[in-house]
N, C-alpha and C positions, 0 to 999 in steps of 0.2 A: 268532256271525255278526254282522257289522257292519250289515247292512241286512236288512229283512224285507219279504216280498211284501205286497200289499194283501190284504184279507180274502177277496176273490174268488179270488186266487191261492192262499191258504192252504187253501181247501176241497178242493183235490186231495189234498194230503198228509193232511188230516183224514180224508177218505174212505178213503185208502189205509191208514190206521191203524184203520179201522172206526168213525170218529167222524162221525156225521151231525148234522144240525140237531136231530133228535129221536132220540138214540141208542137209546132203548128200543124203537124201531120196527124195528130191524134188528140182527142179531147182529154183534158186534165181531170183525173179523178181526185177526189178530196183525200187529204192525208187522214181524215177521221175514218173514212171507209177503209183505207188501207190498214190503219192501225187495228180496226176491228177484225179485219180478215186475218192479220198476223197474230192477233191475240190468242187464237186457239192453238198456236204452235209454240213449242217451248224451247227449241234448240237455241244455243247461245248466239249463233249468227243471226237468227230471226229476232231475238230480243235486242241485239245491237242495232239491227235495221230499224226496228220500231223506235229506238231512242234517237236515231238520226233523222227520222222523218220530219219532226217539227223544224229542225235547223235547215234541212234541205228545202222545205217549203218556204221558209223565211227568205233564204237567199234567192230562190226562184222568184218569189213575189216581188222582192225589192228591186229586182232587175227586169221588171215588166214582162216576165215569163218568156224571155228570149235566150236564156242560158241553156246550152247543151250540157250533157253530163260532165264532160271534161272541165268545162269552165266552172260549174258549180263545185266540183271536186277541189279545184285549185283554191277557190275562195274559202271553202270549209277547212282546207289544209293550212290556212293562214298564209299571209304574204311573206313571212320571214323578214319583214322590214326591221332594220336595226334603229331603234328610236334614239339611242344615246350611247356613247362610249366615252366615259370621262374618268380621268385619273384623280382619285381622292387619296388623302393622306392615310386613311385607315377606315375602320368600320364604325365610326362615330355616327350617332343619330342625326345631329344637326345638319352636316353637309349632305348626308344621304337624303334626308327629308327635303332639303332645299332643291336637290337635283330632281326628285320626283315631283315636287311642286311645279317646277318649270315645265316638265314633260306633260303633266296633267293639264296645265293651263294652255299649252300649245296644241296638244293632240287629243284632249278629252280624257274622260275616265274609262278605264277598261272595266269589264265585269269581274275579272279575277286576275291575279298575278301568281304565277308558279315560281317558287324559289327552292333552294336547298334549305337546310336547317341551321345555317350559320347566322352569326350576328351581322347586321342588326335585324334580319328578317324574322328570326325566331329566338326563343329563349326557353330555359328550363322551367317553365311555368305551366299552370293549368291551361290546356288548349294550345300550349307552346306559343302563347301570345308574347309579343314584344311591344314596345311603345310604338314602333313603326307600323306593325300590323294592326294595332288598335286604331291608329289614325286611318289606315286604309279602310277598316270596317266602318268607321264613322262616315267615310266618304261613299260608302256603298260598294267598295271593292273587296272581294272575297280573297283572302290569302290562301293559297293552295300549296302546301308543303309536300315535297316528295318524301319517300321513306328514307331514313338515314342510310347512307352507304349504297344508294341505288341511283347514281347520276344518270343512268339510262332512262329514267322516268322523265328527264328533261333533256332528251337526246339532241333535239335541234339546237338548243342553246349551248350544250356542251360541245357540239361539233363546231359551231361558230366560234366559241371561246378558244378552242384549240387552234383554229385557223388564225384568229386574232393574235394569239401569243406567238405563233410561228412566224407571222409576217411583221410584227411590230415590236417584239421584245427580245429577239434573238439576233444580236445583242440588244440590251435596253438602250434607250436614248440617254444623252448626257445629263439631262435634268427633266423636271416634271413638265415644263413648258414644251420642250422638244418632244417628249413622249406624247403629250396631248396632241401636238400637230400630227404625229403619226396616226393616232387614233381617229382624228377627224378625217384624214385621208383614207384610212381603211373603211370607215363608215360610208363615205361617199362612194367608194368603189364597190362596196358590198351591196349597197342599195340601188345604185344607178348604172353600174357598168358590168357587174359580174352576172352572167346568166346562171340560173339555178335549175338543176334537173327536175326537182320536185315541182317547179312552176312551168314545166315544159319549155325550159330554156328562156323564160321571161326573166326580167329583173324585178326585185321586190317593189321598187317604186312604181311599177306598172300596175300593181295590185293593191297596194296599201291604201286604206281609207281611214281618216281620223274617226275617233268615236264621236257619236252625236251627243254623248253625255258630258255636258260642260261641268267643270269644277265649280262648286258653289263658293260664293263669297264668304259664307258663314256655315259652320258645321251645325247641324240640327241634332237635338237629343235623340237617343235611340228610342224607337217606338216598338211596343210589343202588343200582341193580341190581348183582348180583354180578359181572356181566361188565364193569362199569366199573372203571377205575383211579381212585383217590381221591388228590388232592393238596391240601396246605394252602397257601393263599396267604400268603406271608411279608410282613414289614413293608415291603418295597419293592414290593409289589403283584405279585410274580412267584411261579411255582411251579418246583420242581426237576424237570427231565425229562431223563433220560439224561445226567446230570451237567452239564446246561446250565440256565441260568436263563431261563425263558420268561415274558415279561410278560403279565399277565392284566388286572387292574384294581385301582386303589387303593381302590375302593369295596368290594372283597371281602377286604381285609386281615383275617386271622384266620379266614376261612371256608374250607370245603372245597369244591372243585369236583370234578366227575366227568368222566372222559374215556372215550369209547366208540370202539373201533377201527372204522374205516370201510373202510380199505384199507391196503396197505403204506405206512407212514409218514404216514398220515392219521388224525387223531382228532378227533371232534366233542367240543367242550368245553361242559359244562353247569353251571349253578348251579341246583340243584333241577330243575324241569321246563323251565327256560328255556335254550334253546340259545344260547350266546354266540358261537360261531364254530368254525372248524376249524383245528386245529394241523397245520402242515406241518413234519415233522421235518427235511426237507431245509434249511429256512430257520430252524427253531426260532422261528417266529413264528406267531401266530394270525390267520387271515383273518377279517375282520369281515363284517357283512351286506352291505356294499358291495363286497366282493371285495378289500379292502385288507389287506395284511400289516402288522399293527400292533405298535408297541411298547407298553409298559405306559402307561396313562393314569390 
């Protein structure tokens, strides 16, 4: 989810999962029972509560069922821990990928990464895939792009970035090495010294836990359900379909995509778990997320 309710709003799904302020004082009801109970009600708040239930239950179970509502809320609201702050020469793929490789090896793999639509995170291709986001998907990390022109959808990061610039780049340091020293000092203070109101004045280092998902030594080929058709993306960024060449994406050259039949002549196209678009056999083109029938990019 991109946004979370306040702690008061979270108490409803917490109680629905049997999680009270003092959980030992009341038996825990299962989240399945709560979901069934909520299923008959359609308001948006109730649907949001039902979506939260599995995550609330997960946090509660992982912590031996001793978390009260406030503590579960803070972990669900993320620790705000700043993993890295590094000065790079530009937006080139190689140094960016090297930085992420170090982070993944040290802290483990996240489930998803939310970014803006700039290079190297996204590109003007089908599914807005870049070479970096293709690599993430092969690692099992889902790229999550905010809508163009809506930085508020990544508000926590934007607020941190503004503070970072105010405290370390006004004025900028004399050279890159000096600037990096400022970044290192900012990261240490941000994580270990500065209390955060969203964490009840705790520091991020008090709440952050590395991911249990280790970075693999080798990337495995993409797997698709048996009902999918598999196609290799050739050197021109296209697949062969019914003796026609159908453009997909130059970012996927050498990779396999999966196609799932939706209706007669209609196939959803996937790279891993990410849906790229819909193939219309009538036109032999793939419709993107904006409803455009695209050529290869």
